[in-house]
N, C-alpha and C positions, 0 to 999 in steps of 0.2 A: 232924859229919856232913859228908862231902864228897860233890860231885857231880863226874860226869865232864864236861869241856869240853876238846874237841879232843883227847882222850886224856890229859888231865892233870887230876888231882884238884883241884877248886877248892872252899874253904872255903864251907859254906852261907851263912854270914855276907856273904860278898861277891854272893850270888845275892840275898840277901834286900834289900841295898842297891839292886839293880837293879829290884827291886820297886816301887820308888818310882816308876817309869815306866809301872806297868800302867795300860793303857787309853790310853797315848799311841802310836799306830802311827808306826814309822818312815818318814819322808817324805823323797822326792827330787822334783826337778822334771825331766820329760822330755817332749819334744813327742810327740803320739800322735794317733791317729785317734779322733774323737769319740764321744760316747755311741752304743752299738749300732752303731759302723762309720760314722757319718754325718759331720757336719761336722769339720775337723780343730780340736783344742783343746790345751791344755796340761794333760798328765796327770800327777798325783802318783803316783808309783810308791811304792805302799805295801804293807807285808807286817803281818797281824794273825795273832795266836796266841792261842787260847784252850784252855786244858787243863782236862779234866774234875776238879773238886775243888779246883782253884787258881785258876780264872776268867782274866782276860786278863793277858798276859805279854809283855815286850818280844820282838820276832820271833826275837832270836837267843838267848833264854834255854835253857840246857841243862835238859832236864827228863825225858828217857827213859833208863832204865839200858841199859848196853852189852849186857847179856845178855837184853834183852827179846826174846821169841820172834818178835815182828814184825820185829825187824832180823835176827835170826839165821837164821830160818826161812821168812820170808815169811808167817807164821801169823797172819792178820787180814784184816780186810775194810775196803773204803773206798768212798765216794761222792763224786763230783765235781759240784756244784751251779752253775749260772751265777746269778751276782748281778748284777742289774739294777735300776736306781733305787732301790739300797740294800737291796733285798729278794731272798731266795733264792727263785728260781723253781721251780717243781713242788716244793717242799721235801717235801710229804706223798708224793709218789711216790718219792723218792729214799730217805726214810727207811723206807718199806715195802719197797723193795726191799733195802735193808741189813739190815732185819729177817730177810727169807727168806733171804738169805746166812747170817747169823749163826745161824739155825736149822740150815742145811745144815752149818755148820761146828762146832755144838755150843758156840757162844760166847754168854754172858750178856750181851747188848747192853743197856745202860743206855738211857734216853730221852735222846737228843742233840738235841732239838728246841731246848731252851733254849741249849744251847751254841752252836748253829748261829745262833740269833737274836742271842745277844751278841755274836758276832764280826761279823755283819753290821751291828750299830748302830755299829761304828768305821769302817765302810767309806764313801767319798765317793758321794753318790747319782749323780753325773755321771760315774761310772767303771765299766765293766764289771770285774766280778771272777770268780775262779775259787775257791770255797769247797770245800775238800776237808774231809771228815769221815772220821776214821781211828779203828778200834778194833783193837787187838791182843790176843793171848791174856795178855799180859803176861809176867811172869817164871814159868819153869818151877817149879811146885809152889805158885805163889800164887793166891789165889781171886779177886783183883781184875784186871780187864782195865785195859788202857791206852787211853784216849780223848782225842782232841786235835782241834780244827778250826783249820785255816789259810786266809788268804784272800790271793791274788796276783793281780797285775794280767793281764788277757787281753793278749797280746802284739799289737803292730802287724801281725807277719807273719801270725798266726793269723788276724786279722780280715781280712787281705787274702785269704784263701784263700776266703771265702765267696763273693767274685765271680770271684776268678781261676780257681778250680777247681784240680784236681790230676791229675797222672798217677800211675797206679797199676799195680802189677805182682801177678801171681796167684802166690802161694807155697802150696806144699803145707802143709797142716796134719797130715798124716801119720796121720789116722784116717778111718774111713768117717764119712760124715754123721751117722749114729745112733749112734756109738761112746760119746758122752757121755751119752746118755739109758739107755744099756744098763748103764754103769759109774759109778754115783754118786760114787765116790771119785775120779772124775777132775774133779768139781766144775764140771761144766757149768752155766752160769747163775748162778754165783757169782762176785762182783766181789771177788776175793781180794787180798792184797797181792803175790801171787807173780806178779808181772809181767815177769819175766826175759825170757820167750819173746816176749811182746809187743813189748818194747822192741827186742829183737835182730831181731824182723822187720822193724820200722820202719827201724833202722839198716842192714840189708843192702838194704833197697829204697832207702834215699837213697845208699848207697855205690854203687848200680848206676844211679845217674841217674833214680829215680823220687822222687816225693813221698810216697808211702805204700804200704801193701800190702794185698791182699784174700786172705784165706785161704781155700783151696779144699781140700775132703775129698780122702780118697784115691781115693773113687768119683766124683769130678769135679764136684761140687756147689759153688758160690760160698757162703761161710757169712757172714763179717762181716770187718770191718778189725780190726786189734790193738786199737784203741780206739775203734772206731765201728760203728754198724749199716748195713747195705746197704739202700737203698730204690731201687726204679726204678719207672719208669712203663711199662706194656704197654697199648696202646691207651687206653680210657678208665679203667683199672685202676691204683691205686698199691699197690705190692706190697712186702712184705719176706718174709725168710726165716722160716719157723714155728720159733720157740724150742723148743716142745714137742717137737718131731721130731728136733732137731737139738742141743740143749744150748748153743745160743748164748745170750750174755747178751742178755736182753729190753731193748731200748733204752727209757728213759723218753720222751726227745724223740721217737724214731720213733713210739712208742704214741700221745702226743700228737697227733703230725702225722695218724696213720692215723685216729684218731677223728675227725678234722675233715676228712678228706678230700673229703666231699661239699660243703664250702664251696668247693671248687675244682673242682667238677663231676665228680669222680672218684669210683671205687668203691673201697673199701679191701680188701685181701685178703693171704693168705700163700701162698707158694708156693715150690717148690725152682726154683732156676734155674742153668744152667751159665754159665761166662765167655763162650762163644760166644753163649749168648742174650742176655746184657746187651748185646753189640754191637748186636745188633738192637733194643734197647729205645729208646723215645722219649726216654729221659733216665735217668740213674743218678746216685745221691748216696751219699756216706758221710756219716752224721749222727751227731754227738755232742752233749752238752748243752753244752758250751763252744764248739765251732766251729760248731755248728748245721749247716745243710744244705750240703754242700761237693759241687759237681758235679764228677763224673769225665770230664774231658776225653778222656783217653786210657787204654787198657787195654793194657799190654803193646805200646804203641806204635800201637795201631789207634785211630783218632778215634772217640769215641762221638757219638751226637746230643746237640745241646744243646736243651733243652726251656726255652726262655726264658719260655713261656707259662705255666708251673707255677709260680707265686710262693710257693715253699716258704718262702724267708726271711721274707716278708711275714706270711703265716700263723703262723709260729713267733715272730715280733717281733725277728729278728736284722738 
């Protein structure tokens, strides 16, 4: 039996020899910002790989077929979970969203809780990590899906954005705000592996001098970032875009935040918003599970208000 490694067939016995290293994360030493972005520390740059049905493997182990539909068509789903103090934060919520995505795509999703916990057991408790859970449709005609988990370090650059903030440009999403709710085959609200448009949006923004993008519907409403949820403060209200009306991905971190808005003295809500209205807001953030709440400093060159009184980072533990 042979496995593909960098396009070259590798005998299975050589892979078996490498499995003697299973459970031993690959480690290098690098200087990094400390736990959850606080005091400087020395960080171990660790990668963890766990594959359903095979357990822990060295991070560079070839394990997926070249004709897997997740690779050839982006046919699959994923979740990214923040690992803090050695534990996957809000794992239940991420698994629930992954199950909803699987149902929408007619994927037979196995229980991945054990796989996630197995990977996290290998992770240093003093280091932030990004746990990625992936499930592809597998090989065309096969009955089994392909599932695996990886953990990688949260970069120093990303951690710095939590305080530095970002400049954002509004990019057309190309559809009216309600289009994805009226056309379920557009997979609105599904966290699929088909992220080429998301990545292209961010590359375009960065190539033109911005840090990130904000998708705007063809009828003029701000929707979401390519990898984040939009949240803003309007008076004493903390708001986000209604997922049920627009088909955006319902953010787990944003939901956790809005459910606790009262702790900030604010009232949570959902509302449609235009980019011009965001400029008038008391503050606006792009929020994701790994970056946390990142303040939008500028929108297409226009400075936004900085709401230093609303401690979103503190409430979310970033």
